[in-house]
C-alpha positions in Angstrom: 5.6 45.3 168.4 7.7 44.2 171.3 9.6 46.6 173.6 11.0 47.1 177.1 12.8 44.5 179.1 11.8 42.4 182.1 13.7 40.4 184.7 12.2 36.9 184.8 13.0 33.4 186.1 13.2 30.0 184.6 11.7 27.3 186.7 13.6 24.1 187.4 11.9 22.4 184.4 13.2 25.1 182.0 9.8 26.9 181.7 9.7 30.7 181.3 6.5 32.6 182.1 6.3 35.5 179.6 5.5 38.9 181.0 1.9 39.9 180.5 2.8 42.9 178.3 4.9 40.6 176.0 2.1 38.0 175.9 -0.4 40.8 175.2 1.6 41.9 172.2 1.5 38.5 170.5 -1.2 38.6 167.8 -4.3 36.6 168.8 -4.4 35.0 165.4 -0.9 33.5 166.2 -2.4 30.8 168.4 -0.1 29.1 171.0 2.9 28.2 168.8 5.9 30.4 168.8 9.3 29.9 167.1 12.5 29.9 169.2 15.9 30.5 167.6 19.5 30.5 168.7 20.2 34.1 167.8 23.0 36.6 167.6 25.2 37.5 170.6 24.3 34.2 172.4 20.7 35.1 173.1 17.5 33.3 172.1 15.0 35.0 169.7 11.3 34.2 170.1 9.0 34.9 167.1 5.2 35.0 166.6 4.5 32.8 163.6 3.8 35.7 161.2 7.2 37.3 161.9 9.0 33.9 161.7 7.4 33.1 158.4 8.8 36.3 156.9 12.3 35.4 157.9 11.8 31.7 157.0 10.7 32.7 153.5 13.8 34.8 153.0 16.0 31.9 154.1 14.0 29.4 151.9 14.5 31.6 148.9 18.3 31.3 149.0 19.9 29.2 146.3 20.6 25.7 147.6 23.2 25.2 144.9 25.4 28.0 146.3 27.5 26.5 149.1 27.5 29.6 151.3 23.7 30.1 151.0 23.1 26.4 151.6 25.3 26.6 154.7 23.2 29.5 155.9 19.9 27.6 155.3 21.3 24.6 157.1 22.5 26.6 160.1 19.3 28.6 160.3 16.9 25.6 160.2 19.1 23.6 162.7 18.9 26.4 165.2 15.1 26.8 165.4 12.4 24.9 167.3 8.7 25.5 167.8 7.5 26.0 171.4 4.0 26.1 172.8 2.6 28.8 175.0 0.8 26.8 177.7 -2.4 27.9 179.6 -0.2 29.6 182.2 1.6 31.7 179.6 4.9 29.7 179.8 7.2 28.3 177.2 9.5 25.3 177.7 13.0 26.2 176.6 14.9 23.1 175.5 18.1 22.3 177.4 20.3 22.7 174.3 18.9 26.3 173.9 19.4 27.0 177.5 23.0 26.0 177.2 23.6 28.0 174.1 22.4 31.2 175.8 23.9 30.3 179.2 20.5 30.6 180.8 20.1 29.7 184.4 17.4 30.7 186.9 17.6 34.5 186.3 16.9 35.7 182.7 16.1 38.9 180.9 13.2 39.0 178.4 13.6 41.9 176.1 11.3 43.2 173.3 13.1 44.0 170.1 10.6 45.2 167.6 9.2 42.1 165.8 10.8 39.6 168.1 11.4 38.8 171.8 14.9 38.2 173.0 15.8 35.9 176.0 19.1 36.6 177.6 21.5 35.6 180.4 21.4 38.9 182.5 25.2 39.4 182.4 25.3 38.9 178.6 22.4 41.2 178.1 24.2 43.9 180.0 27.2 43.6 177.6 24.9 44.1 174.6 22.8 47.2 175.5 23.7 50.8 175.2 23.4 52.2 178.8 24.2 55.8 178.0 21.3 57.8 176.4 23.9 60.1 174.8 25.5 57.2 173.0 22.1 56.0 171.9 21.3 59.5 170.6 24.6 59.5 168.6 23.8 56.2 167.0 20.3 57.3 166.2 21.7 60.4 164.6 24.2 58.3 162.6 21.8 55.7 161.3 18.4 57.4 161.3 19.1 60.9 159.9 
């Protein structure tokens, strides 16, 4: 389970050092390969393999003979790349993915349950609920 958020930096080569608490939450059985996806709201989603496989299996089970489902499969698989966690705990974010999410030097790494999100800080601020009362109201609406 991934939670919290961290202010991080991309190095000039596009490498991102994952915060130690995020790295520590990646299952040991995962190995060093993670899956990076161009996700909703112009962020990047980083998945341990076990979580990615669950999503991948759902996408693969769609009907390729249905044009809408085929388009979904195509879009999904064209927006995913595997990345390796190096010995220093960094991943290399491809340039195309950096551009998609408008990533520059400063980035936000946010845990979101079963995945890790990587954001441009300004964009992240637009997509979080800053007021605890608003959060409570949404929790009441959807969780009660």
